[in-house]
C-alpha positions as CSV (number, residue, x, y, z in Angstrom):
1,M,17.3,44.0,88.5
2,S,15.2,43.6,91.6
3,L,14.5,40.4,93.6
4,F,10.8,41.3,94.0
5,K,8.0,40.7,91.4
6,A,4.2,40.8,91.4
7,R,2.6,37.8,92.8
8,D,-1.1,36.8,92.2
9,W,-3.4,37.2,95.2
10,W,-6.9,37.5,93.8
11,S,-8.3,38.0,90.3
12,T,-11.5,37.9,88.4
13,V,-12.9,38.6,84.9
14,L,-15.6,41.2,84.6
15,G,-18.7,40.6,82.4
16,D,-18.7,39.3,78.9
17,K,-16.6,41.3,76.3
18,E,-17.0,44.5,78.3
19,E,-14.5,47.4,77.8
20,F,-12.7,49.5,80.4
21,D,-10.4,52.5,80.5
22,Q,-8.0,54.0,83.0
23,G,-10.7,55.9,84.8
24,C,-12.9,52.9,85.4
25,L,-11.1,51.7,88.6
26,C,-11.3,53.3,92.0
27,L,-10.2,52.1,95.5
28,A,-11.8,53.6,98.7
29,D,-13.8,52.8,101.9
30,V,-16.9,53.8,99.8
31,D,-19.4,52.5,102.4
32,N,-17.8,54.4,105.3
33,T,-17.1,51.5,107.6
34,G,-14.3,53.3,109.2
35,N,-12.1,50.2,109.6
36,G,-9.6,51.3,107.0
37,Q,-10.6,48.5,104.6
38,D,-10.9,49.7,101.0
39,K,-13.3,48.3,98.4
40,I,-12.7,48.0,94.6
41,I,-15.1,50.1,92.6
42,V,-15.2,49.3,88.8
43,G,-17.3,50.9,86.1
44,S,-17.5,49.7,82.5
45,F,-18.4,51.2,79.1
46,T,-21.4,48.9,79.0
47,G,-22.8,50.8,82.1
48,Y,-22.4,48.2,84.9
49,L,-21.1,49.4,88.3
50,R,-19.5,46.8,90.5
51,I,-18.1,46.9,94.0
52,F,-15.8,44.1,95.3
53,N,-14.4,43.2,98.6
54,P,-12.0,40.3,97.9
55,H,-11.3,37.7,100.6
56,P,-9.5,34.7,99.0
57,V,-9.4,31.5,101.0
58,K,-5.8,31.1,99.8
59,T,-3.4,33.0,97.7
60,G,-4.2,32.9,94.0
61,D,-7.9,32.0,94.4
62,G,-10.5,33.5,92.0
63,A,-13.4,35.6,93.1
64,Q,-16.0,34.1,95.5
65,A,-19.7,34.9,95.3
66,E,-19.5,36.9,98.6
67,D,-16.6,39.1,97.2
68,L,-19.1,41.0,94.9
69,L,-20.9,43.4,97.1
70,L,-22.9,45.3,94.5
71,E,-23.6,45.0,90.8
72,V,-26.0,47.5,89.2
73,D,-26.7,48.6,85.6
74,L,-26.7,52.4,85.2
75,R,-27.7,52.1,81.5
76,D,-25.2,54.8,80.4
77,P,-21.5,54.1,79.7
78,I,-19.3,54.8,82.7
79,L,-16.3,56.9,81.8
80,Q,-14.9,57.3,85.4
81,V,-15.5,56.5,89.0
82,E,-14.1,58.5,92.0
83,V,-14.8,58.5,95.7
84,G,-14.6,61.7,97.9
85,K,-16.4,64.2,100.0
86,F,-18.8,65.3,97.4
87,V,-22.0,66.0,99.5
88,S,-22.3,69.3,101.4
89,G,-23.0,69.3,105.1
90,T,-21.1,66.0,105.7
91,E,-17.6,64.6,105.4
92,M,-18.8,61.1,104.6
93,L,-17.5,59.5,101.4
94,H,-19.7,59.4,98.3
95,L,-19.2,57.8,94.9
96,A,-19.1,60.1,91.8
97,V,-19.9,58.4,88.5
98,L,-19.1,60.2,85.3
99,H,-21.2,59.5,82.2
100,S,-20.8,61.1,78.8
101,R,-23.5,63.7,79.4
102,K,-24.0,63.8,83.2
103,L,-22.3,63.4,86.5
104,C,-24.1,61.4,89.3
105,V,-23.1,61.3,93.0
106,Y,-24.3,58.3,95.0
107,S,-24.2,57.2,98.6
108,V,-23.2,53.5,99.1
109,S,-24.5,51.7,102.3
110,G,-24.8,48.2,103.5
111,T,-27.2,46.4,105.8
112,L,-26.8,43.3,107.9
113,G,-28.4,40.4,106.3
114,N,-30.2,37.4,108.0
115,V,-28.5,34.0,108.3
116,E,-26.6,32.9,105.2
117,H,-27.7,35.7,103.0
118,G,-24.9,38.0,104.0
119,N,-24.8,41.8,104.0
120,Q,-26.8,43.7,101.4
121,Y,-25.6,46.8,99.7
122,Q,-27.5,49.5,97.8
123,I,-26.8,52.9,96.3
124,K,-28.8,56.1,96.5
125,L,-28.6,59.0,94.1
126,M,-27.8,62.2,96.0
127,Y,-27.7,64.6,93.0
128,E,-26.7,64.8,89.4
129,H,-25.4,67.4,87.0
130,N,-26.5,67.4,83.3
131,L,-23.6,68.4,81.2
132,Q,-23.9,70.7,78.2
133,R,-20.7,69.2,76.6
134,T,-19.6,65.7,76.1
135,A,-17.3,64.6,79.0
136,C,-14.0,62.9,78.7
137,N,-12.7,62.5,82.2
138,M,-12.6,64.2,85.6
139,T,-10.5,64.7,88.7
140,Y,-11.2,65.9,92.2
141,G,-9.7,67.4,95.3
142,S,-9.6,70.4,97.7
143,F,-9.3,73.0,95.0
144,G,-8.0,76.3,96.4
145,G,-7.2,74.7,99.7
146,V,-10.8,74.2,100.9
147,K,-11.3,72.1,104.1
148,G,-13.6,69.2,104.7
149,R,-14.9,68.9,101.1
150,D,-13.9,67.9,97.6
151,L,-14.6,69.8,94.4
152,I,-14.9,68.0,91.0
153,C,-13.3,69.2,87.7
154,I,-14.6,67.6,84.5
155,Q,-12.8,67.9,81.1
156,S,-14.9,67.9,78.0
157,M,-14.0,66.4,74.7
158,D,-13.4,69.9,73.2
159,G,-10.9,70.7,76.0
160,M,-13.1,72.7,78.5
161,L,-12.7,72.4,82.3
162,M,-15.9,72.5,84.2
163,V,-15.6,73.0,88.0
164,F,-18.4,71.7,90.3
165,E,-18.6,72.8,94.0
166,Q,-20.6,69.7,95.2
167,E,-24.2,70.4,94.3
168,S,-23.6,73.6,92.3
169,Y,-21.8,74.5,89.1
170,A,-18.9,77.0,89.8
171,F,-17.3,78.0,86.5
172,G,-15.7,76.6,83.3
173,R,-12.5,77.4,81.3
174,F,-11.0,76.2,78.0
175,L,-7.5,74.8,78.0
176,P,-5.3,76.8,75.6
177,G,-4.3,75.1,72.4
178,S,-6.3,71.9,73.2
179,L,-6.9,69.6,70.3
180,L,-7.7,66.3,71.9
181,P,-8.4,65.8,75.7
182,G,-5.8,64.0,77.7
183,P,-5.6,62.4,81.2
184,L,-6.3,64.9,83.9
185,A,-4.9,65.1,87.5
186,Y,-4.9,67.4,90.4
187,S,-1.8,68.2,92.5
188,S,-2.7,69.4,96.1
189,R,0.9,70.4,96.8
190,T,0.9,73.0,93.9
191,D,-2.9,73.4,93.8
192,S,-2.8,72.9,90.0
193,F,-4.3,70.7,87.3
194,I,-1.8,68.5,85.4
195,T,-2.3,66.7,82.1
196,V,0.0,63.7,81.5
197,S,0.5,61.0,78.9
198,S,-2.0,58.1,78.7
199,C,-1.3,55.1,81.0
200,H,-3.3,52.4,83.0
201,Q,-4.1,53.4,86.5
202,V,-2.1,51.6,89.3
203,E,-2.9,52.1,93.0
204,S,-1.8,50.4,96.2
205,Y,-3.9,50.3,99.4
206,N,-7.2,45.8,100.7
207,D,-6.5,45.2,104.5
208,L,-3.4,43.5,103.0
209,K,-0.7,46.1,102.9
210,G,1.1,46.7,99.7
211,V,-1.4,45.0,97.3
212,I,-1.3,46.4,93.7
213,V,-4.6,46.6,91.9
214,T,-4.6,46.6,88.1
215,L,-7.4,46.7,85.5
216,S,-6.9,45.9,81.8
217,D,-9.0,47.2,79.0
218,E,-10.5,43.9,78.5
219,G,-11.8,43.5,82.1
220,H,-9.1,41.5,83.9
221,L,-9.1,42.7,87.4
222,Q,-6.2,41.5,89.4
223,C,-4.6,42.0,92.9
224,S,-0.9,41.2,93.3
225,Y,1.8,41.8,95.8
226,L,5.5,42.1,95.7
227,G,7.3,38.9,96.7
228,T,10.2,36.6,95.8
229,D,10.4,33.0,94.6
230,P,13.5,30.7,94.8
231,S,14.8,29.6,91.5
232,L,13.7,25.9,91.2
233,F,14.5,25.4,87.5
234,Q,17.2,22.9,86.8
235,A,18.4,22.2,83.2
236,P,17.4,18.8,82.1
237,K,20.1,16.3,81.6
238,V,21.1,15.9,77.9
239,E,20.4,12.5,76.6
240,S,23.8,10.9,75.9
241,R,24.2,8.6,73.0
242,E,27.1,7.4,71.0
243,L,27.5,9.0,67.5
244,N,27.5,6.7,64.5
245,Y,30.1,8.3,62.3
246,D,29.3,6.0,59.4
247,E,25.7,7.2,59.3
248,L,26.8,10.7,59.6
249,D,29.2,10.3,56.7
250,K,26.5,8.8,54.5
251,E,24.1,11.7,55.4
252,L,26.7,14.3,54.6
253,K,27.4,12.7,51.2
254,E,23.7,12.7,50.4
255,L,23.3,16.4,51.4
256,Q,26.4,17.3,49.2
257,K,24.7,15.5,46.4
258,V,21.5,17.4,46.7
259,I,23.4,20.7,46.9
260,K,25.4,19.8,43.8
261,N,22.3,18.9,41.8
262,A,20.6,22.1,43.0
263,N,23.5,24.2,41.7
264,K,23.4,22.5,38.3
265,S,19.7,23.0,37.9
266,Q,19.8,26.7,38.5
267,G,18.0,28.7,35.8
268,V,16.2,25.6,34.5
269,W,12.8,26.5,36.0
270,P,10.9,28.9,33.8
271,L,11.0,32.4,35.3
272,T,7.4,33.5,35.1
273,E,8.0,36.5,37.4
274,R,8.9,39.7,35.7
275,E,10.8,42.6,37.1
276,D,7.8,44.9,36.6
277,D,5.6,42.9,39.0
278,L,5.7,46.0,41.3
279,K,7.0,49.4,40.4
280,V,7.8,51.8,43.3
281,S,8.2,55.5,42.7
282,A,8.6,58.4,45.1
283,M,7.9,62.1,44.6
284,V,9.1,64.8,47.0
285,S,6.8,67.9,47.1
286,S,8.4,71.1,45.7
287,N,7.0,73.2,48.6
288,F,7.1,72.7,52.3
289,D,4.0,71.8,54.3
290,S,1.7,74.7,55.1
291,V,1.6,73.6,58.7
292,S,4.9,72.0,59.8
293,Q,4.7,68.5,61.2
294,A,7.8,69.1,63.3
295,T,6.0,69.1,66.6
296,D,8.8,67.5,68.7
297,A,11.8,69.2,67.0
298,E,14.7,70.0,69.4
299,V,15.6,73.3,67.7
300,G,12.2,75.0,67.8
301,A,9.1,73.7,66.0
302,D,8.4,77.2,64.6
303,L,11.7,77.2,62.6
304,V,11.8,73.6,61.4
305,P,9.9,72.9,58.2
306,S,8.5,69.6,57.0
307,V,8.1,68.3,53.4
308,T,5.6,65.8,52.1
309,V,6.8,62.7,50.2
310,K,4.3,60.5,48.3
311,V,5.2,56.9,47.4
312,T,3.2,55.2,44.6
313,L,2.9,51.4,44.2
314,R,1.9,50.1,40.7
315,N,1.5,46.3,40.5
316,R,1.0,44.3,37.3
317,V,-0.2,41.0,39.0
318,A,-2.0,40.1,42.2
319,L,0.2,40.5,45.3
320,Q,-0.1,39.6,49.0
321,K,1.4,40.7,52.3
322,I,2.7,44.1,51.1
323,K,4.6,46.0,53.6
324,L,6.1,49.4,52.8
325,S,9.0,50.7,55.0
326,I,10.5,54.1,54.7
327,Y,14.1,54.9,55.9
328,V,15.8,58.3,56.3
329,Q,19.1,59.2,58.0
330,P,18.7,60.5,61.6
331,P,18.2,63.1,62.9
332,L,15.7,63.2,60.1
333,V,12.4,61.6,61.2
334,L,9.2,60.5,59.6
335,T,5.6,61.0,60.6
336,D,4.9,57.5,59.3
337,D,7.4,54.9,58.4
338,Q,5.4,51.7,58.0
339,F,2.4,50.9,55.7
340,T,0.8,47.5,55.3
341,F,-1.6,46.2,52.7
342,E,-3.1,42.7,52.9
343,S,-3.4,42.4,49.1
344,L,-3.4,44.2,45.9
345,A,-5.5,43.3,42.9
346,P,-3.8,43.2,39.4
347,D,-3.3,46.6,37.7
348,M,-3.8,48.6,40.9
349,T,-2.2,51.8,42.0
350,R,-1.8,52.8,45.7
351,T,-0.3,56.1,47.0
352,V,0.7,56.8,50.5
353,G,2.0,60.1,52.0
354,F,4.2,61.1,54.9
355,S,6.2,64.0,56.1
356,V,10.0,64.4,56.8
357,Y,11.5,66.9,59.1
358,L,14.7,67.5,61.1
359,K,14.4,66.6,64.9
360,G,17.9,66.9,66.3
361,S,20.2,69.8,66.6
362,Y,22.9,68.2,64.3
363,L,23.0,67.3,60.6
364,P,22.1,64.1,58.9
365,P,25.0,62.4,56.9
366,E,22.7,62.1,53.9
367,L,19.7,63.7,52.4
368,E,18.7,60.6,50.6
369,G,15.7,58.5,51.7
370,N,14.8,54.9,50.7
371,A,11.4,53.2,50.2
372,V,11.5,49.5,50.5
373,V,8.5,47.2,49.7
374,S,8.4,43.5,50.7
375,Y,5.6,41.4,49.2
376,S,4.7,37.9,48.2
377,R,3.8,36.9,44.6
378,P,1.5,33.8,44.5
379,T,2.3,31.1,41.9
380,E,0.7,27.8,40.9
381,R,3.4,25.8,42.8
382,N,3.4,28.2,45.8
383,P,0.0,29.7,46.6
384,D,1.3,31.3,49.7
385,G,3.6,33.5,47.5
386,I,7.2,33.9,46.8
387,P,8.8,36.7,48.9
388,R,10.3,39.5,46.9
389,V,11.6,43.1,47.6
390,S,11.4,46.3,45.5
391,Q,12.8,49.6,46.4
392,C,13.4,53.2,45.2
393,K,15.3,56.2,46.5
394,F,14.3,59.8,46.8
395,R,16.3,62.9,47.5
396,L,15.2,65.4,50.1
397,P,15.7,69.2,49.5
398,L,18.7,71.0,51.1
399,K,16.3,73.6,52.5
400,L,14.9,71.0,54.8
401,V,17.9,71.3,57.0
402,C,19.3,74.8,56.3
403,L,18.3,78.3,55.6
404,P,20.0,81.2,53.7
405,G,22.7,82.6,55.8
406,Q,25.3,85.4,56.0
407,P,28.6,84.5,54.3
408,S,31.5,84.4,56.7
409,K,35.0,85.9,56.1
410,T,36.9,83.4,58.2
411,A,36.6,79.7,58.9
412,S,38.7,77.0,60.6
413,H,38.1,74.5,57.8
414,K,38.4,75.1,54.1
415,L,38.2,73.0,51.0
416,T,38.8,73.9,47.3
417,I,37.2,72.0,44.5
418,D,38.7,72.4,40.9
419,T,36.6,71.9,37.8
420,N,37.3,71.9,34.0
421,K,34.6,74.3,33.0
422,P,34.0,78.1,33.7
423,P,32.5,79.0,37.0
424,V,28.7,78.9,37.3
425,S,26.6,81.5,39.1
426,L,25.7,80.3,42.5
427,L,22.2,81.8,42.1
428,S,21.5,79.4,39.3
429,L,22.9,76.5,41.3
430,F,21.2,77.3,44.6
431,P,18.0,79.3,43.9
432,G,16.4,80.7,46.9
433,F,19.6,80.6,49.1
434,A,20.8,84.2,48.3
435,K,20.0,87.0,50.7
436,Q,21.1,89.7,48.4
437,L,20.9,90.0,44.6
438,E,23.7,92.5,43.9
439,D,25.9,91.6,40.9
440,D,29.1,91.5,42.9
441,Q,27.6,89.0,45.4
442,V,26.5,86.2,43.0
443,N,29.7,84.3,43.6
444,V,29.3,84.2,47.5
445,M,26.6,82.3,49.3
446,G,26.0,81.5,53.0
447,F,24.1,78.5,54.5
448,H,22.7,78.5,58.0
449,F,22.0,75.1,59.3
450,L,19.0,74.6,61.6
451,G,21.4,73.2,64.2
452,G,23.2,76.5,64.4
453,S,26.4,75.9,62.3
454,Q,27.1,78.0,59.1
455,V,28.8,77.1,55.8
456,T,30.1,79.6,53.2
457,L,30.4,78.8,49.5
458,L,32.5,80.9,47.1
459,A,33.0,80.7,43.4
460,S,36.0,82.2,41.7
461,K,35.4,84.9,39.0
462,T,38.7,84.3,37.2
463,S,39.4,80.6,37.7
464,Q,37.4,77.3,37.7
465,R,37.4,76.8,41.4
466,Y,34.9,76.6,44.2
467,R,35.7,77.0,47.9
468,I,33.7,75.7,50.8
469,Q,34.5,76.8,54.4
470,S,33.0,76.2,57.8
471,E,33.8,76.2,61.5
472,Q,33.0,72.4,61.7
473,F,34.8,70.0,59.5
474,E,31.8,67.6,59.2
475,D,29.5,70.4,58.1
476,L,31.4,70.8,54.9
477,W,30.1,67.4,53.6
478,L,26.4,68.3,52.7
479,I,27.3,71.5,50.8
480,T,30.3,70.1,49.1
481,N,28.3,67.0,47.9
482,E,25.3,69.3,46.9
483,L,27.7,71.6,44.9
484,I,29.1,68.6,42.9
485,V,25.7,67.1,42.3
486,R,24.2,70.3,41.1
487,L,27.2,71.2,38.9
488,Q,26.9,67.8,37.2
489,E,23.1,68.3,36.7
490,Y,23.7,71.8,35.3
491,F,26.2,70.8,32.7
492,E,24.1,67.7,31.8
493,K,21.2,70.0,31.0
494,Q,23.6,72.1,28.8
495,G,24.5,68.9,26.9
496,I,28.1,68.9,28.3
497,K,29.3,65.4,29.1
498,D,33.0,65.9,29.8
499,F,32.5,67.9,33.1
500,T,34.8,66.7,35.9
501,C,35.7,67.8,39.3
502,S,39.0,67.3,41.1
503,F,40.7,67.8,44.5
504,S,44.4,68.8,44.5
505,G,44.9,67.4,48.0
506,P,46.1,66.6,50.5
507,V,43.2,64.8,52.3
508,P,42.6,66.6,55.7
509,L,43.2,63.5,57.8
510,Q,44.1,65.4,61.0
511,E,40.6,67.0,61.2
512,Y,39.1,63.5,60.5
513,F,41.1,61.8,63.2
514,E,39.9,64.3,65.8
515,L,36.3,63.1,65.2
516,I,37.4,59.4,65.3
517,D,39.1,60.1,68.7
518,H,36.0,61.8,70.1
519,H,33.8,58.9,69.0
520,F,36.1,56.4,70.5
521,E,36.3,58.3,73.8
522,L,32.5,58.2,74.1
523,R,32.6,54.4,73.5
524,I,35.1,53.9,76.2
525,N,33.2,56.1,78.6
526,G,30.1,54.1,77.8
527,E,31.8,50.9,78.8
528,K,33.0,52.3,82.1
529,L,29.5,53.6,82.9
530,E,27.9,50.2,82.1
531,E,30.5,48.4,84.3
532,L,29.7,50.7,87.2
533,L,26.0,50.3,86.7
534,S,26.4,46.5,86.7
535,E,28.4,46.7,90.0
536,R,25.8,48.9,91.6
537,A,23.1,46.5,90.5
538,V,24.8,43.6,92.0
539,Q,25.3,45.6,95.3
540,F,21.6,46.6,95.2
541,R,20.4,42.9,94.9
542,A,22.8,41.8,97.7
543,I,21.4,44.5,100.1
544,Q,17.9,43.3,99.2
545,R,18.8,39.8,100.1
546,R,20.2,40.8,103.5
547,L,17.2,42.9,104.2
548,L,14.9,40.0,103.2
549,T,16.8,37.7,105.6
550,R,16.4,40.2,108.4
551,F,12.7,40.6,107.9
552,K,12.1,36.8,107.8
553,D,14.1,36.2,111.0
554,K,11.8,35.2,113.9
555,T,14.1,37.0,116.3
556,P,14.4,40.6,114.8
557,A,17.9,42.0,114.6
558,P,18.9,45.6,114.0
559,L,19.1,46.7,110.4
560,Q,22.6,48.3,110.9
561,H,21.7,51.1,108.4
562,L,21.0,48.6,105.6
563,D,17.9,50.6,104.7
564,T,20.0,53.7,104.4
565,L,22.6,51.8,102.2
566,L,19.7,50.5,100.0
567,D,18.4,54.0,99.4
568,G,21.8,55.3,98.6
569,T,22.6,52.4,96.2
570,Y,19.2,52.9,94.5
571,K,20.0,56.6,93.9
572,Q,23.4,55.7,92.5
573,V,21.7,53.1,90.1
574,I,19.3,55.7,88.9
575,A,22.1,58.3,88.4
576,L,24.3,55.8,86.5
577,A,21.4,54.8,84.3
578,D,20.8,58.4,83.4
579,A,24.5,58.8,82.7
580,V,24.5,55.8,80.5
581,E,21.4,57.1,78.6
582,E,23.0,60.5,78.1
583,N,26.3,59.0,76.9
584,Q,24.4,56.9,74.4
585,G,22.7,60.0,73.0
586,N,26.1,61.7,72.7
587,L,27.6,58.6,71.1
588,F,24.8,58.4,68.5
589,Q,25.3,62.1,67.7
590,S,29.0,61.7,67.4
591,F,28.6,58.6,65.1
592,T,26.3,60.7,62.9
593,R,28.9,63.4,62.6
594,L,31.6,60.8,62.0
595,K,29.6,59.4,59.1
596,S,29.3,62.8,57.6
597,A,33.1,63.4,57.8
598,T,33.6,59.9,56.4
599,H,31.5,60.6,53.4
600,L,33.5,63.8,52.9
601,V,36.9,62.0,53.2
602,I,35.7,59.3,50.7
603,L,34.6,62.1,48.2
604,L,37.9,63.9,48.5
605,I,39.9,60.7,48.0
606,G,37.9,59.9,44.9
607,L,38.4,63.4,43.4
608,W,42.0,63.4,44.5
609,Q,42.9,60.1,42.8
610,K,40.2,60.2,40.1
611,L,38.7,56.8,41.3
612,S,36.1,55.0,39.4
613,V,32.6,54.4,40.6
614,D,33.5,50.8,41.6
615,Q,36.6,51.9,43.5
616,I,34.5,54.5,45.5
617,A,32.0,51.8,46.3
618,I,34.8,49.7,47.8
619,L,35.9,52.6,50.0
620,E,32.3,53.2,51.1
621,A,32.0,49.5,52.0
622,A,35.2,49.6,54.0
623,F,34.6,53.0,55.8
624,L,30.9,52.8,56.3
625,P,30.1,49.2,57.2
626,L,27.6,49.9,59.9
627,Q,24.4,51.8,59.9
628,Q,24.3,51.9,63.7
629,D,27.1,51.8,66.2
630,T,26.9,49.5,69.2
631,Q,29.1,48.6,72.1
632,E,29.3,45.0,70.9
633,L,30.4,45.9,67.4
634,G,31.8,49.3,66.8
635,W,33.0,51.4,63.9
636,E,36.6,51.5,64.8
637,E,37.4,47.7,64.9
638,T,35.2,47.1,61.8
639,V,36.8,49.6,59.6
640,D,40.3,48.6,60.8
641,A,39.6,45.1,59.7
642,A,38.4,46.2,56.4
643,L,41.3,48.5,55.8
644,S,43.8,45.8,56.9
645,H,42.2,43.4,54.2
646,L,42.6,46.0,51.5
647,L,46.2,46.8,52.6
648,K,47.3,43.2,52.5
649,T,45.5,42.3,49.2
650,C,44.9,44.9,46.4
651,L,47.1,47.5,48.0
652,S,49.9,45.3,49.2
653,K,53.4,46.0,47.8
654,S,54.9,42.6,48.4
655,S,54.1,38.9,48.9
656,K,55.2,39.2,52.6
657,E,52.3,41.5,53.4
658,Q,49.9,39.1,51.8
659,A,51.2,36.3,54.1
660,L,50.4,38.4,57.3
661,N,47.7,37.0,59.4
662,F,45.3,39.5,61.1
663,S,43.0,38.7,64.0
664,S,39.6,37.4,62.9
665,Q,37.9,38.5,66.2
666,L,36.6,42.1,66.2
667,D,37.2,43.5,69.7
668,I,37.2,47.1,70.8
669,P,40.8,48.3,70.4
670,K,42.9,49.9,73.2
671,D,43.2,53.1,71.2
672,T,42.8,54.5,67.6
673,S,46.5,54.7,66.7
674,R,46.4,51.5,64.6
675,L,43.3,52.6,62.7
676,K,44.7,56.1,62.0
677,K,48.0,54.5,60.8
678,H,46.1,52.2,58.4
679,I,44.0,55.2,57.0
680,T,47.2,57.1,56.4
681,L,48.8,54.1,54.7
682,L,45.7,53.7,52.5
683,C,45.9,57.3,51.3
684,D,49.7,57.0,50.8
685,R,49.5,53.9,48.7
686,L,46.6,55.2,46.6
687,A,48.8,58.2,46.0
688,K,51.7,56.0,44.9
689,G,49.8,54.1,42.2
690,G,47.7,51.6,44.2
691,R,44.3,50.7,42.9
692,L,41.3,49.2,44.7
693,C,40.0,45.9,43.3
694,L,38.0,42.9,44.6
695,S,38.6,40.5,41.8
696,T,40.3,37.0,42.4
697,D,43.6,38.2,41.1
698,A,43.6,41.2,43.5
699,A,46.0,39.3,45.9
700,A,48.7,39.5,43.2
701,P,51.5,41.9,44.3
702,Q,51.3,45.3,42.5
703,T,54.4,46.9,41.1
704,M,54.2,50.3,42.9
705,V,56.8,52.9,43.3
706,M,57.1,53.2,47.1
707,P,59.4,56.1,47.8
708,G,60.9,56.7,51.2
709,G,58.5,57.7,53.9
710,C,55.7,55.1,53.0
711,A,55.7,52.5,55.7
712,P,54.6,48.8,55.1
713,I,52.3,46.9,57.3
714,P,54.3,45.6,60.3
715,E,55.3,42.0,60.3
716,S,56.6,41.7,63.8
717,D,56.6,43.6,67.1
718,L,59.9,45.2,66.2
719,E,58.6,46.4,62.9
720,E,55.4,47.6,64.7
721,R,57.5,49.9,66.9
722,S,59.4,51.2,64.0
723,I,56.2,51.8,62.0
724,E,54.6,53.7,64.9
725,Q,57.6,56.1,64.7
726,D,57.1,56.4,60.9
727,S,53.4,57.0,61.2
728,S,54.0,60.1,63.2
729,E,56.2,61.4,60.4
730,L,53.4,60.5,57.9
731,F,50.9,62.6,59.9
732,T,53.5,65.4,60.1
733,N,54.1,65.1,56.3
734,H,50.4,65.5,55.7
735,K,50.3,68.5,57.9
736,H,53.3,70.0,56.0
737,L,51.5,69.4,52.7
738,M,48.5,71.2,54.0
739,M,50.6,74.2,55.0
740,E,52.9,74.2,51.9
741,T,50.4,73.7,49.2
742,P,49.4,77.1,47.8
743,V,45.7,77.7,48.6
744,P,43.9,80.6,47.0
745,E,43.0,83.5,49.2
746,V,39.2,84.0,49.8
747,S,37.3,87.3,50.2
748,P,33.6,87.2,50.7
749,L,33.2,90.1,48.2
750,Q,35.9,89.1,45.6
751,G,35.3,85.3,45.6
752,V,38.2,83.0,45.0
753,T,41.3,84.7,43.6
754,E,44.5,83.1,42.1
């Protein structure tokens, strides 16, 4: 984004395979010359202390012999070096060197050398403190606002802060809740110690204003400055040559022959690999972790549990390059999601464990996880191995995302599921979720999600119905799906195989469309913010160029408030970047809620029309094509293209609809009206006898009874306008259906009544 970049000015490599950390670099006028020229002080874990004063002959030169002022072996690993007023009775600067078990303070001085020998530098020990605890790092400053001297604070490996007032020890305190020591800093403005995340130290100061000094952990010491370079790159000219179409034709025919022979020979090679080369299994612990691993949860780590999952790999033959990847639906997160093994010997078993917990304040669309293993199986013809993949799925407990809650009498959204078997006690279906055990309450149960929302489940005493209700439409999905899954498992254990669930309809499309509109608004808002950010970035670079031109001019001209404009533009860029990041977070959360609602709509359509497993799979592929929503490829245009294909093939009512051409380019639409119209047509045609199919004869027109009110896919602009009018009637009809269909009254004490 900026015109400026770091330019090399001076660099050197320290020692041979020495190691360094963020505290091993310090910049100061350590020899008290008073000319304002700082020196570079570097200490290493090997114990070497070096002081540099770089003077490159020209920019980019390496270190000269005279640049190294002092090199001494202190024999103990150097953890940190600092320069300050550490000796009482004087305000001269002294060097503090921290070792693992002692703190040493030295004075650094130089004497003029004779002829070509140059100046000579030496260090003198002023005092040292032997430490009772192993040190980690230190910081210094005018603690408590003292004048004319600096105090030193050392942090030990067990989290104790030890304060030294120059030559004497003052006091020590333990940091509360400290497990491992972290970087330590002192703020003179607030007179407080600050611990921050680990990072390499970067400071600016050398005689040459604005030089940045960096030190890597491998000993690369570098000085650089901010500068600009003209773009001198020019694309090379493409070598032009005439194409020989006869040779291309001949090559194409040979390639086609190779492809044809390869297709014929499929299955000829002996398949020595077996499906049981590697078996993957996952086991979810029946109990939560005794100490929750949800340290960064957004809803309070003390309330969020975590559960351990163990994945076991059992291999029959020798395998190589094994990589295990774990996937769960956000906002569920894993403590570890990648495991790598170089090789596995034959008949070997490996087990890895990790924890899962809820990080965000909203619900995941699924409680199912997936363990995927990629590996290579060596063969005689291919010693490097044939790449293969194995996977297994695991189901996380419902209590990972919700707790027992109080049933609610009223709710904005309600669903009723019919079954063909007598009602089952909710206590036997959801053990551990009932707050009370009275006999008249076994048919009512409340669920309190960790994000704050609540869902109530009711079972009828007299009929074979269950009702799910909540204030948020998408929150109905997890409990509805969990109810159906647990009912199926319950009756399977009883030996009953003809258990079925049904939904009398209509599908609540209006509530679903509200979530689609909200998601689409966030996408549009994100595009606008990114456009504004791009404009401000262009403006920022333009102001930089003008300022650079003014500064290079031999006859200085007034800045004409360009510096003020640069500062204002920079603040706008930062604010817009923050807004884009916030909108992306809201968009991701909205997409997760939309996926939950989509799962619920697919489930209700399947129960409503008694669709087979294959037909439900087609709906899931059409409505859930993306695992992650992006600005380049969004959910709305992808789903609209999939639904349009279904409506003109297996759900078409005439050959005219099959002849319609749809745009092959997926662009973000202007609005969601077309998508909502296609979803309504899909439900309407399924209700009138249409069936989902992906076979080759799916394009044949189906004989469906299409009564009045079912609109076809528009074939022209005129028909498009007429269909838009009909679509509003379709939405209204669905709303009337929802109002006119008799829905059983619900009482939290009586359950579902007829």
